[in-house]
N, C-alpha and C positions, 0 to 999 in steps of 0.2 A: 411670396411665390411658393406653390405647393411643393412639398418634398417628394422626390422620386422614390419609387419602390426600391428597397435595398437589393432585392434579387435582380432587378432590372439593371441597377448600377453595376453589379459585378458580372452580369450576363450569365446567371445560372438559374436553374429551375428550383422550385420550392422544395423538391425532394433531394437536392444535391447534398452529398455527404461532406464531412469536414475537409477531406483531402481535395475534393473538387472546389470547395469554397476557397481554400488556401491557394490552389493553383490559379483560379480565376483572379484572385486578389493580386497575386504577384504579377500576372500579365497586365492587368489594368494599371497597377501602380507604376510599372515601368513605362507604359504607354503615355501616362499623363503626368509623369514626374516633371516638375518645372525645370530641373537641371538638364532635361533631355528635350526641352522645347515644348513641353506639354502645358495644359491648363492647370493653374494652381487651384482654381475652384473645383474642377473635376477630381484633382488629386485628393483634396480634402474630402470630397464626397465619397470617393472610393475607400479612404481610410475609415470614415464614419460608418459605412456599410459593413466593412469587415469587422470593426470593433463589436458590432451587434451580432452578426451572423456567425462569428467564430466562437461566441460564448453561448453554450447550450441553454442556460437559463434566460439570457436576454433574447435569444432566438425564439424560444418557446413563447415568451410574452409578446414578442413582435408579431409572430404568426397569429396570435390570438387577438391582440388589441391594436396592431399596427404601430405607428410612430409614438402614439400616446403611451404604449406599454413599456417603452424603454426610456421615457423621460426626455428631457432636452439636453442632458449633459453630453450625450454623444453627438449632439448637433448644435453646438453653441453658435459662435459667430465665425467659426473657422480658425480663430486664433487659439482655441483650446482654453480660453480664459473667460468664463462667464461673468467675471467681475470687471472685465475691461471697461475703463472709463467711469467706474463707479467710485465715488468719493464721499466722505462724510465730513464731520466737523474736525477742526484742528488738523486739516490736511491729511486725513486718513485715506489710505489706498489699500487695495487688497490684491494678493496674488497667491498662487497655488504651487504645489510641488508637482512639476511636470516630468518627473524622473522617467516614468515608463514610456513617455512620448518622445524622449530625447530633446525636450525643449527647455530643460532646466537652466542651462548656461545662457541661452538666448534671453529668457525673461529675467534672469539674475542680473545680466549686464544692463538690461533695460531699466530695471528699478534701481540699480546701483548697489554696490557692496560696501565693504568697509573702506574708509578713506585711507589713503596712503600718504607718504611724504610728498608735498607738492613739488612738481617739477617746474622748470622755467616756464613762466606764462600761465601756470595752472592756478585755478582759484583755490585758495586755502579755505578749509572748512573743518569743523570738529569731527571726531570719529562717530561712526554709527554704533549703536549698542542694541542688544537684544534682551528681551524678557519674555515671560510666558504667562498665560492665564488658562484656567480650566472652567468650562461651562457645561451645563446639562444638555441632554438631547433636545428637550423642549425649548431651552433658551436659544439653541442653534436654529431651531425651526422658526420661532416667532421673533427673534431678535432680543437684545437686552443691552444693558449698560453696566459695565464692570469697572471697579476701582483697581488701579494698578499702582503699586509702590515700587520704585526702583531707584538705584543710585546713579548719579551722573555728575559730571563737571559742570558747574554753573558759574555765572559771573561772580567774581570775588566781591563780598560785601564791603571790604575795607577800601579797596582802590577803585571799585566800580568798573573793573575790567580794563583799567588803563595800564596796569602792571607797575605803576610808579607809586612809591610811598607818598601819602598825602603830605603836602608842604614842599615837595620837590617837583622838578620839572623834567621834561624829556630833553635829551641832547642828541646831537648828530652822532650817528654810529661811526666809531673810529675805524671799523673794518672796511666799510665802503665809502667813508667820507660823506655820508648822508645821501648817497645816490640810490641806495637800495639794491645795487648790483655790483658785482665784482667781475673783473675780466681775467681770463686765464687762457693760456695757449693750449691748443689741442693738436697733436701730431696725427695727420692723416696721410693717405696715399697721394693726396694732392699737395701735400706740404703742411706747414704749420698754419692753423686757422685760429684767429683770435675770437673767443666766444665770451658773451656776457651771460652770467647766471645770477640767480637770486642770492642775495647775501645770506649766508647761513647764520649770521648773528642777529640781524634785525628782521630777517624774513621778508625783506623787500620794503619795509616801512621807512627805512632811512633814519629812524630815531630809536634810541634806547633810553631807559630811565636813568636819571642821575643816581637814584637809589631805588633798588627793587622793593616792591611791596613786601612788608615783613610778614604778612599773612599767607600770601600765595606764592611768595618767592619769585615774583615777576612773571608768573604764568598768566595772571589775569583771571584765573578760574579757581574754584575750590570745590571739593566733593561734598555733595549734600543728597539727601533722599528727597524724591519728588513724588507727589500724588496726582494722578490723572484719572479722569473718568472717560472711558473709551466706549463709544457707541458700536455695538456689534450688530450688523444688519441681519434681518431675517433671511434664513436660507444659507447661512455661512456653513462651510464644511470643515470637518476635522483636518488639522494640519495646515490651515490657512494662516497666512501671515498678514497682519495689518501694519501698514507703514504710517508713522506719524512724523510728518516733516518738521524739522527744527526742534525736535524734542530729545535729541541725543546729547552727546557731550559738547559743551561750549568750547570756544577757542578765542583767545584775545584778538580783537581786530578782524574777526572773520565770522561767518555764519555758523550756526550750530549744526551738528550732524543730525541724523534721523534715528528715531526709535522704532525697532521692529518688534512687534508683539506676536508671538506664536500662540495661536488659539488651538487648544485641545478640547475635543468634545467627549464627554463621558459616555461609555456604551449604555444603551437602554436595555432593560431586562426583557422586553418583549419585541421591540422594534429594531430593525436594521435599516440602513439607508443605502441606496444605490442611485447616485445622481440626484434627480428630482423625485425619485420614487421612495416611498416608505414601504417596507415589506414586513409582513407578520403572518403567523399561522393560527388557525382555529381548528379545534378538534370536535368532531361530531360522531354520533354513534352510527352503526350499520343501518338500523331501522330508519333513522332520520335521513340518511343519505338515500335510501331506497324510496321513501315516501315523500321526501321534501320537507322543509321546515323553514323557520325564520330564527335568526340568532342575533344577539347584540354583539357587535364587534368593537373592541377598544381602538380608538384612533387618538391622535394628538389633540383633536378637537372635542374629545369625549365619545361616549358610546354612540354607535350608528347601527340602526336596524338593517340587517341584510337578509335577503331571501335566498334560500338554498333550493334549487329546483329538484324535483324527483329524479332519481337515477344519477345523482352526482357521484363522480368517481374520485377516489383519493388522489390528491395532488392537483386538483383543479384550481385554477387561479380566478379570482373575482376582483374586478376593479372598482374602487370607490373614488370617483373623480373629484378633484378639488380638495382632497384630504392629505396630499403629500407635501413636498417641500416647496416653499415659495421660490419663484424664479427671480434671481437677483437682477438679471438683465432679460427683459421680455424679448422674445423672438417673434417674427411674423408667424401668425397662425397658432400661437401658444396662448394659454390662459395664464392667470397669475400664479397658479400652483400646479404641481405635479399630482400624480395619483397615489392612492394607497392600494397596494396589491395584497390581497388576502389569499393565502394558499390554504385550502380546506383539506384536512387530514381525516380520513375515515378510520376510526378505531374498530378493529375486529375483536370481538370478545374472545378471551382465552380460557375462561373457566365457566362452563355451562353445566347446570344440573340435568338430570335425565328428562325432566318435563320440557325444559328449554330445548334440549337436543331434539326431542320428538316434534316439537312445534316447528323447528327449522326443517326437519325432514318432510313434514307435511307441506311446508312452503315449496 
């Protein structure tokens, strides 16, 4: 479905100033807020429009190029997460830092955090752990595979995770009598209630080793360094976290935790990124701007020939379609990649000899 004009969404004219845009946004946000009985889709549409029109640079590009000028990051799938539903090998998942949008806690709880002590009836699992990698700007654009080395608790090589010294057996837990639970009384306003909880000694297994493993001390795991190759998808952004299921700390008799890999992207000396757009600047002389010219523009795909029309003013933006950031999740009406926006800066000469000054006076 075609996207609506952002000015139409907020109900303002194209010459509206910043205060008018903000006032219209507040009115529309209150009207469509889901907690007040409004439409969730319209509420997202209003926020998307305000994100662009409240930013002078984005608004300028939107006025010039329309929705293509601001990329698809401002209009993903409504969830704010263009990686939603995207997965790779080894159970990889991706998520972002949504701090500015107030969605951090929501997505953090969705993906899961560090494991805590299991409560009654809770599934036991190993702890989640974190590590980090750094990649180049180009690797983030085109995707790559990186090697990660990290330390984790893994299955004990001596007892094979059983917690018992080889040659010995498991026996019934004396604390719970092999039931895996113990009962205790809880005093409440309704009287004393008898409650069953997981045995703190055998953790619900009902069995304990006759003799604990002499290597891991009965934990069933030992610390080792692990090496993994992680696939980083094309278009990944800085501060993105990749989740690897089951690659975290192990736990005897339970599933392993997850490994969270924080991806940092090194800054580029010429390019910057804004959503699905790549931004750069090119300098030309005053005469070239007046008469028009063609220049070679550096992109992540290599040099591209770009025409500068006569009379170009300093600060004018030119769009190179298809030379931006790949869309990790394609949206209706979008292509596979964003655009490269080139801002042309006209350099005015500062030191002229008399002959040059005279020529300019004649012009």
